[in-house]
N, C-alpha and C positions, 0 to 999 in steps of 0.2 A: 546448557551448552554441553556438547559432547566432544570429548577429545577424539581426534581422528585415529589415534593409535588404538583406541579401545581399551586402554589400560587404566583409565581414570573413570571414576563414577561421574555420571551426568550431574550438572549443577544447574539450579534455576537461576535465570537472568532476570526474569520478570515474574512476580507472583502477586496478582491483585486479589481483591476481595471476591470477585466474580470470575468471569471468563476473560482470558487473554488470548490474542492471536499474534503469532510471530510476525516479524516484518524484516525489512532490509537493514543491513548495517551501512552506515555512511561511507562514502568513498575513502575517507581517511582512516576508517576502522575505529573511530573513537565514540560513535554514537549508534544507537539502534532505535528505529521507529517501529512502533507496534500499535495494535489496537487493543483497547481494554474496555470492559463493560462496567467498570467501577462506579460510574455515575448513573447507571441505569440504562444507558444506551452506549453503543461503541463510540469511542473517540480515539483520535491518533495522539499518542504520547511519544516523547523522545526521552531517552535516559542514556547515561554514560555506558560505554561498552569497552572491554569485556567485564570490567568490574562494575557491578550495579551501583547506581548513585541516585541523586535527586532526579525525579522525573518531571517533565515539563509537558503540559497538555498543549497541543498544537491546533487542533481543530476546535470549533466552537459549537457546531450544530449537528453533531453526529458525523462519523466517518469510519471507514472500514479498512481501506487499503492505501498505502502510501508508496511513493517512489522518490529517491534522492536525485537531484540533478548531479551531473558529473563533477561539478566543483564543490558540492556538498553545502552550497549556500542557499538552496531552496528545497522545499519539499512539495511534491504534488500529490494530492489525494482526492478520492471521490467520497461523496457523502454516503450516508447509510442506505439511501434509497436509490442509488445509482442515477440520480438526476442532475447532480452538479459536479463539476471538476473545479478544484480549488488549488491555489498556489500560495505558499507562505514563505517569506524571506527569513533566513536564519543567520545568526552571527556566531559561528563556532568559536570556541575558546575554552578556557577552564570551566566556564558556565555557558550554557547555550542561550543566546538572545533570540527571542521569537517575535516576529512581526505580526501584523494583523492579516489573517487569511483573506484572500480576495478571489472571488469567483471568476474563473477564466472561460467557462463553457457551460451551457445548459445541454444536457444530453437527452435524447429521445426517451420516451417513457417505457419502451419495451426491452431495454438492454438487460441481458442476463449475465454478462461478464465484460470486464474491461481491463486492458493492459496497456502499458506505456511503451513506446519505442525508446530506443536508447537516448535520443535527443530530448525527450520529455516534452516535445512540442507536438508530436503525433501520437495518436492512440488507436488501438484496435478494439472495436466493440463488437460483441456477438449479440445479435437480436434475432428472434425467430422470424422466419418468413411469413408464417401464419400462426395465429394463436387460437386457442379454444379447445373444447373437448374433441378428442379424436384426431387432432392434427399432429403429424409427424413428418419430418424431413429426413430422407436418407440420401446421403451423398456418396455416390459410387465413383470409383476411379480417381479419387482426389489426389493421389500421388502423381498421376500422370499430369495433372494441371500444375504441379509444382515444378516439374522438370524444366519448363520454359522460363521460370522466374530466377534462375540462378545466374 
């Protein structure tokens, strides 16, 4: 964690045995969801924030990225191969209660990136138009197409 004033030294919030990837802080500011490779594959964990505490593993079969719902009572995440979208119920409190993750969507096999809309009900997926050696897509004048969406 880095103080915005720049006067304090950065402090580690998460430090696993292998690789960790940062993630979102809960809407109430008391928890952080992040992915860690401690088990040999990336899984989503949640721990107290800003003071590090006991971590709780949320995903069960590999996961990389997570999003909190606005009320902080659910976490949505995608699995490690970008094939499944999952939702898990949470019970915030002094300790975090974690339900059983349930698959809410199966994603197409060619997705290269996924992000959630604010409602956590809709998602934006990026998939190549064509794949294979020598394929490239160049989008020109993309800003002009955004002008009509405001």
